[in-house]
Structure formats: C-alpha cells, structure tokens
N, C-alpha and C positions, 0 to 999 in steps of 0.2 A: 553402193556395192550390192552384188546379188546375194541374197540370203541363201544359206545352206540348210536344206530341210531334210529331215530323216523321219521315216514312218516307223512307228514302233508298234509292233503287234505281238512280239514274243520277247522272251528273256534275252535271246541272242541279239535281237534288234536293240534292246536296251543296252547290252554290253557294248555293241558296236557304237551306239550313239554316245555312250560314256567315253569310249576311246577317242572318237572323233572330236568331241568337245574338248577333251584334255589336250589333244594334239593342237587343235586350233588355238587354245588358250596359251599353250607353250610357245607356239609360233608367234603369237601376238605379244609375247614378252610379259604375260601375267606372272607375277611371283608365284613360287611353288605353294606357299601357304594359301594364297587366294585361289590358285587352281584347285587345291585339295578341297577347300570349302565349296567351290563351285561344283566340282564333280560330286561331292558328297550330297549337296543339296539337290542336284539333278537326279542322282540315283534314288534318293528318297521320293522325289516326285514321280519318277517313272515307276517305282514300285507301287505307289498308290494308284497310278493309272492302270497298271496291269491287274491290280487287285479289284478294281472297279469293273473290269471287262471292257471290251472294245479296243479301239486303237487310238493312238494319239500321235501328234506330229511335234518334232523338236526342230526349232528353227534357230539358226545362229547367224548373226549379222553384226557388222561393225558400224557403230553410230558415233555421232559427235555430241558430247554433253559439256556445256560451258566451254566450247572451243577445245575440248580435250577428247581424243578418241576413246571409245569404250566398246567392249564386247557384250552384246545383249543376247541372252538365251531365253527362249520362250517355249513353253510346253502347252499345247492346246488339244482338245479332242478333235477327231477327224469326222467329217460328215460327207457321205457319198451322194453323188448327183449324176444323173444321166447326161450323155452328150449327144450331139447330132449323129455321130457314127455308131452309137450304141454302146461304146466302151464306158466303163465307170469313170466318172470324174471326181476329183477330191479337192476340197477347199477348206481352209481354216477359218474359224470364227474368232471371236474375241478370246484372247488367251486366258487360260485358267491359272497359269503360273508364269512368272517372268522374273529374271534377275539380270544384273548388269555389273560388269567389273571393268575398271580402267585397263587399257592395253597400250603400253608405251610404244610398241612396234606393230601397228595394225597391218594385216595382210589381207589380200583378197580372198573371197570365198568362191570365186567362179571356178568352174571346171572341177571342183573337188567332189568327191564321193566318198562313200563309206568303204574303206578298204576291206577286202574280203580275204585276202591272202593270209595264210598262217604266219608268214614271216612278219608281215606288217602288224598282225595282232600281237605277236611275241614282242616285237619292238615296242609297241604301245604299252604292253604290260610291264616291260622292263623300265620304260620311261616313267610309268605310273609308280613302279616300285621305288625308282630313284626319287620321284617326288615325295613319296611316302616316307622314305628314309630321311630326306631333307627336312620334311615336316617333323618327323620324329626327333631329328637332331635339334631342330629349333624348339620343339616341345620339351626335350630334355633340358636344353639351356634355360627355357622358361621355368621348368620345374625346379632347377637349381636356384634360379632367382627367387622363385616363389618360396622354396625352402629357406633360403637366406632371409627373405623378408618375413617369413613366418617365425623364424628363430628370433629375428630382431623384434617382431611384434610380441613374441612370447616374453623376450627379455624386457621389452617396454612395458608389457602388461605386469610382469613381476615387479618392475620398478614402480609402476603406478600403484600396484597393490601395497608394495612396501612404503611408498610415500604416503598412501592413504592411511596405512597403519601408524606411520610416524605422525601424520597430522592428527589422527584420532588420539594418539598418546599425548601429543602436544596440547590438544584441546582439553584432554582430561587434566594434564598437569596445570594448564592455565586456569581451569575451573577450580582445581584444588588450591592453586596459589591465590586465586582471587578470594576463595572462601577463607583461606588462612589469613590473607591480608585483612579481610573484613573482621575476622575474629580478633586479629592482633590489634586493629584500630579500636574495636569495641573494648577490648581488654585494657588498652592504653587509655582510652577515654574514661573507663570506669576507675582505673588506677589514679588518673589525674583528678577525677572527681572526688575520690576518697581522700587523696592527699590534700586537696584544696579544702575539703570539709574539715579534716583534722587540724589543718593549719588555722583556718578561720575560727573553729570552735576553741582551740587551745588559746588563741589570742583573746577571744571573748572571755574565757574562763580566768585566764591569768591577769586580765586587765583589772579585775575587781579584787579588793581585799575585804569584801563583806561576805561572810559565809552564807548568810541567807540569800543574798543576791546570786551567788554561784549555784546554790541548790535550785533556785527558781529558774535559772537559765537552762539547766539541763533538759527538762522536757521541751522547752522552746527550740532547742537545737536538734533534738532527736525525732520529734513528732512532726510530720507523719512519715518522713522518708525511711527511717530506720526503726521505728517503733510506733505502735498505736497507743501505747500508754507507758509511762515511766514512773517507777516507784523508787524513791531515794530513802534508804534506811541508814540513818546515822546512829551509832551505838549510844553516844552520850545523850542525844535527844530522846532516845528510847528510854533511857534511865530517868530523864527529867519528866517526861510526859506519861510514863507508864508503858508497860509492855503491850504490844499489839501483835496479832497473829501474823506470821510471815511464812511464806512457802518453805517447805522442807529443803528445797534446793538452795534457797537463800541462806538458810541456817548452815548448810554444808559449806557453802562458799565462805561464810563468815568464819567458820571453824578451821577450814583447810587453807583459805587464801587462794583457792583455785576457782576459775570460772566453771559454772555448772549449767547444763542444758537439761530441762525437765520436759518430757513429752512422751507420747505413746509410741514413738519411733526414734531410732538413733539419729542424732544430729550430725555426726561425722564432721564436727567443726574442730579445726586445729587448736590444740591447747585447751580444749573444753571437755570436761567430763560429762558423761550422760547419766541422767537420773530418771527414775520413774515419773510419770505425770504427777503434778501437784494435786493434793487432796482439796486444796482451796480453789484451784482452777484446773479441773481434770481435762477439760476440752481444749485448753489453750497451751501451746508451748511457752516456756519461760526461759529467758537467758539471764542468769544471775551472775553479775560481775562484781568481784570484791573491789573496794577502794583501798589499794595498798599504800602503805608508807614504809619507811625504813624500820619502824618499830613494830607496828601491828596494823591491821586494816582499820580504817575509820568507819566503815560501813559496807553496804552492799547496794549496787545499782541493779534493779530488776527491770527488764524490758519485756514488754508484750509484743508479739510479732506484728509487723505491718501486713499488707495484703499478701505479700510473698514471704517465703521463708528466708532466713538469713543465709547468705552464701558464705563459704569459708573465708573469702577476702573481707566480707563485711564483718565477720566475727573477729578477725585479727584487728581490723580498724576500731571496732567498738571496745575491745580490750585495751587498746592503746589510748582511746579517748577516756576510758575509766581511770587510767593512770594519770592522765593530765588533770582530770577533775579532782582526783584524790590529792594531787600535788597542790592544786589551787586551793582546795579546802584547807589542807594542812597549813599552807602559807598564810591563809586568812586567819586561821586560829592562832598561829604564832604571832602574827601582827597584832591581833586584838589583845592577846595576852601581854605582849611587850608594851603595847600602847597603854593598857590598863596599869601595868607596873610603873611605867614612866610617869603617867599622870598622877598616880597615887604618891610616888616619890616626890614629884614636883610640888604637889599640894602640901605634902608633909613638910617640905623645906621652906615653903612660903611663910613669911613672918606674920604673926599677929601684931597688928599695928599698936604701938604703945600709946598709953594715955598721955595727952599733951597738956601744957599749961600756956598761960599768956595768950589765950585766944587763938592758938594755932590748931586747926583740925585737919585730919587726914581721911581720905577715902581712896580705896584701892579696888581695882577689878583685874582679875586674871581670867582669860578665856582660852582654853586649850584648842588646838586645831581639831577640826572635825574630820577632815579628809587627810589620809596619809599619816605616817608616823612622824609628824612634825612637832610633837610636843617635847618639852624637856629643856629648852634653851633659854626661855625668857623668865625673868624673875624681878621682883621688887623687894625692897627691904627698908626698914626704918628703925633706928636705934639711937640711944643716947650716948653722948660722950661724957667723960668724967667731969668736964667743966659745966655740964648741964645743957650743952648744945644738942640739937636734934639733927641727925644725918638721915637724909632720904636718898634712896638709890633705885634706879631702874637699869637693868642690864640684859644683855642678849649674848648667848654663847653660840658660836657657829656649830652646825650639826644638830641632830635631833635624836630623840630616843633616850635610852637609859644612859648612854655615855655622856650625852649633853647634860642630862639631869645631874649626874654625879659631878661633872666638872663645874657645873653651876654651883653646886653645894660647896665645892672646894674654894671657888672664887669668892663666894659669899662669906665663908669663914675667914679667908685671908683678908678680905676687905675690912671686915670688922676688926681684925687684929691690928691692921695698919692704922685704923682710925682711933684706937684706944688712947694713944698719947696726945690726941688733940690735933693731929695733922690736918692740913687744909685739904679740900677735895682734890685739887690738882696734884698735891703731893701723894695722896692716897692712890690716885689713878696711875701715877708714875711708878710707884712701888709695885702695884698690881700688874703693870705691863712687864716689869722685869721678872716677877714671879711666874707669870704665864709663859713667857718666852723660855724660861728654864724648866718649867714643869711639863709643858706640852708644846714642843716647837711647831707642830703642825696644827695647833688649835688656836683660834682667835676669838675675841670677844669685843663687844662695845658696851659702854656704860656712861651714865650721867649721874653726878652726885650734886645734891644741894644741901647746904648746911645753914641752919637757923640757930642763933644764940639768944638767950634771954637778955632783954634790955638793949639789944643791938638793933638799930633801925635799918640795918642792911642784911642782906643774905648773900652767900657766896656759892658759886656753882662752877663746875668744870665738866667737860665732855671729852670722850675719847671714841671717835668714829661713830657716835650715836646720833640719832635725830635730835635736833635742838629743842630745848624746853620752850614752852609757850607761856607767856606771862600776861595775865589780865590785871590791870591796875585797879585801884579803888574807884577811879572816875570812869571806868568802862573801856579804856584803851587796851588794845591787844597787841602784843609785840612778840615776834619770834626771835629768841636769843641764839643767834647763829654766829656770834663773834668768836673768831679764832679757835675752832675746835681742835682737839688733839687727834692723832691718828689712831687707828684701831689697835686695841691691846693685843700684844703677842706677835706682831709683825717684826721681822728682823730689822729693826730700826731703833736707834738711840733717840729718845725724845724726853723732854721735860714738859709736862702738861701744865698749862697756865690756869690760874684762878681768875674768876670774873666776879665783880661785886656790883649790886644794884640796890637802890633804896627799897625799903619794905614799908608800905603804908597800909592803913586799915582797909580791909576789903580786897586786898591783893590775893590772887589765886595763881599758883604755879602748877602747870600740868607737865608731868614727866610720863613718857610712854615708850613703847617699842615700835619697830617698823611694821609689825603685823597689824597694827591699828590703822595706819595711814597709807601703806604701800599697796598698789594694785597693779596687776600685770598690764592692763590696758592703758594705765596712766602712770606718770612719774610720781615719785614720793613727794615732790614739792606741792603738787595739787592736793594731796592728802593732808599735808601739814597745814595748808591754807584752809582746808575744810574744817580741820580741828580748831584753828584759830577763830574761824567764823562761828562755829558752834559754841565755843567758850564765850565769845562776845555777845551772844544772845541772852545771857543770864544777867539779871540785876544783882546787886550786892545782897539784897534782902533774901533772894532765892538761895544763894550760896550759903548765907548765914543760917537760914532755916533748915535746909536739907541738903547737905553736901553729898550724901550717898545717892539720893534721888537725882541730883544734878549729874553725878557721874553716869548713872544709867541713861539719862536723857542725852548725854553727849555720845554714848556708844550707839544709840539707835540710828542716827543718820550716817555715822561713819561705817557701820557694819552692814548697812542695807544692801550694798553691792559687793560685799566681800564673799569670796569663795571659802573662807575659813580654812585655808590650807597652811596657816602658820599661827603660832601663838600670838596673843595680843595682851599687853599690860597697859594699865592706866593708873597713875598715882596723882591725886589732887592734893595740894598743900594750900590751905586757905586760912588767911589771917582775918578774924572777924572784925567787923566795923565797930565804932564806938557806940552806934545807936542800936546795936542788937539787943534783943529782949533779954531779961534776967541779969544783965550786967555781968560783972566778973564772976559771980557765983554761978550764974547760968552757964557761962562759958566753961567753967571748970567741970560742972556736971556733964555738959554735953561732950567735953573732951574725953571723959571717961566712959562714954557709951561704947559698947562693943562694936567693932567695925566688921561688917559682913563681907566676905570674899565671895562674889557671885560668878557663876559661869553661864 
C-alpha cells in the first residue's frame, strides 16, 4: 500500500496531520481509545518537532505484523536536495519517531490528501470530539471502577489493619497466657515440693518416739534448703542444763506463742510478727517458731535464713512443720513417761523370789522391751502354798503399757488366791480363765504353772496358751513339755485345763519363759524354743549347781543376740541340786537363802 505523507512546517500543518491520522485510524477500525492515544502521541511529537525548528514529514501506511494488519505512523525530519530540473527535492531518512496500532479494517492510502476545506475540518473536529467523549465515557467508567476498587482496597486495608491489631492483641494475650502458665506451673511445682517436704518430714518426725532423735533430725531436714542453721530451744532442757542466751524474738515467741521475724526490714510473712534485729545476731534475720501443744509451748525453733529470704509460702510451711515437730516431741515425751511408769509398776509388782529348801533353787530374769511401749504384760511369780509346796508361774497378758501392767497385777493376785487352798496348777488356770473372761472379756492372757512339793519325787505343771516348759534332766537330756496344753485364758470357750506330772530327779532344771525370749519375726517360735533347749543342754549339772544366776545370764546371751527387743522377756529357772553338790544339805540351805537378783 502506498504510504500517505504529510509535510509539517507550521501549526496548521500539524493540525491537519492530526486530523488526517485520526480519520485514517477511524476508517481502519482502530478503537476510539487507541485512536486517542495515537493522536495524543502524534501531537506531542509534532509539537517537539516544531519547537526544534525546521520541517518534518508524517508518513502513514498499513503494514502486516504477525499476519495481522496494523497502521504504522512515523515522524521524521525533512532533508532538501536538488533535482535535475532545479526544483527542490525532499526525501526522508531514518525516522525519529514511529508507532503502530492494529487496524481490524485496513483501507488504502492511495489518492488521499490532506483535506483543506472547512467542512471537512469541522467534520474531523466533531469526530475527534466524539472520540474524546467516548474516551471520556470510558475513562469515567474506569474511574468508577477505580473508585470501587479503591474503596475495596481501603476496606481491605482497614480489615488488614484490624486483623493486624487483632493478631497483635492475640500475640500479647498469648504471651501473657504463656507467662501466666509458666508462673502457675512454677507455683504448682513449688506447692507440690512444699507439700512433699512437709509430708516426708512429718513422716520422719512421727516415726520416732525418741525425743533426742527428733531434735537431732530437725536440722537435717531443714538445712540447707530452708535454713543455714537451726537452733532448737526446749524449755525443760534449758532448766536442766542451765539458762543460755536466746534472741529476744525467741523469747517473745516463747511468751506469746506466735511466730516472730527479727530483722532490720519487715518480713511481711503471713501469721508472723515483725521484731527489731536481734542484739545477738544484728546482721542476720531470724525466724523464731514456737513449738505449740494444747497446754503450752514446749520450746522455740529458731531458723537462720538460707541464701535467699523466706517467701510467704515458705513461712506458712515452716510454721506447719514446727507444729508437726512439736506434736512428735510431745508424743515422744508422753511415750517415755508412760513407758517409765509402766516399767516402774511392772518391776514393783515382780516378786522377790522366796527362799527355798530341799535343794531347790530359783533364778529369774525380766527384760523390758527397748523399742516401743511394749512393756507391762510379762511377769513371773513364785510363792508357797499352805502345805509347803512351791508354786512357780510365768505369764503374759495381751496388750502393753499401763493397762497391761495393771491387769497383770490383778491376775497375779487372783492366781495366788486360787492357789491358797492347795489347788493343782490345772485347776488354778481353769479358775483364772473364768475370772479373766468375767473381768475383761476383750483381754486375754497365757500362763504356765509348775508346782513342787517337799518329799514328792515328781512335779506337776499345766499350761494355757503359753510356750511349753523346757526340762533338762540330771543326766543331761533336754525335753520340750508340749503335752496337751490348754487354750489361752479369757477366750470365750469353756475349758478344763489338765495337769501333767513328771519325775523329779537330782540335777533337774525346769525353764519357764515368755514368747519375747524365743519368738522372732523372721523365724517361727518353734526354732526359738529349740534354741533355748539347745542352750540349756550345754550346761553340766555342776555349773547349774554352782551358779544358777550366772547360768541364766549365759542362756540369755545367745537367745537375745538377734532380738530387736520389741517385747518383754521373762526367764525363770527351777533347779534341783544334785547329791554331789558341795556343802551338802547345809550348803544347799544357805545357797537357797541367797538374794536373787532381777537383772535387765
């Protein structure tokens, strides 16, 4: 297609060129918006060319780009050259500006020229106005769309900002919740640790019934976690050992019964009164906790601080621990007092062995329990009957302490009363069974009785629920007398307890005892009885004749070597001297009147 060229030298030429290009673009089917862009760009370029001076050439032609028709517009400066006829010749060189738009309906450019008529110009201007109006309408639509999009973007921005604020608030809440959770876990762990400490410490303190042991354990429990040093002030020990200087806060705690905190700053501890710093320890805070009981404080527990100050929760826990310690000490004192009373009563009620004749000697041992309040139930007795016979008894009342000691005393008295009329051992135990069942239906006892009569070559015995006697004959044989024992005294059962009789020869030794001597937790009582029989069998007749008390001691040594001493133990030896013993009958009589020592 022939290009359409326009020479631009003036503003009028530029306007005509603008109109011509707009008409050509409209005829070629270029959309109004693209036409406006094309004309605007062309006007800008033509204005630049006119501002630079000289002339330029606008060339329009239809080309093919990618098999699609397109309208190409170029603007280039004009260069003059002479011709053979002398007229000026014009040619274009490499364009300075070029643009191209697609044209759906291409038209030819031949024969066209720049219209010069006013009507054509007016028509072109109207067409340009229509294009401008169309473009403006499109721009207005685009502006509405832009406004809608801007409003949406604004709302979106507001939503994003609101969401960001919510996220920030959520992050803050999450951080606060995490901090609160960590604090709660730490507080729960501290509370669990304190409760565990109080539970373990109270178990340790209440497990012992020894006051000195409890006082010794307090520093071990508290140092170094809750105190760097612990001072236990017990009032009764202060009286025995002499007064020692104590901090003023400890004296106030003893007088008022309230915990005291002494320092140069307030402690702010719950339930604890603040005091000035101690004159004895002016640089160190002190926490003075009374050891309360239902009657009056036993003393004061003074704590020196660990590396850190005591927290309010620590103070509450320590006050509670002081109560546990006071209860444990008070219980230990009550136990020791009751134990001493029961042991004193028990020893007072034990019989002084009577002087014997006819070569019969007695030796007795009573050993109270060392651990626990297990004394008061075991006893031995020996007394004469009106016919000159000698009755020996070993018994055991169930239970321990003062009550068992009192009941033992009553049984001992009743047994002596029943034996006054010369009743046999079995008959005495039968009466005692009925008496105990009527006196204390919920109390039981065991007993063994052996009776020796002057001139009688036999002896009689009977047992009721008691370990069987052990007999060593003069020739060294040892026998456990477990023939048909009666049931325990006091049980709800009617029974007639039988008597048993055996020959009595010179050198015979009869051992009566309680279960505390032979019974062990790790072994049965039968093994203990066999050990007693074996120990008795190791003695010769001469040893028993010469020193029955020493023999009793030597029997106890192997039997008690593995004992925990948590129960009373009694041993009563009845020994008939042999014919060959020194000093004859006079020596036997003198020896029978020797005092018998009760050893512990």
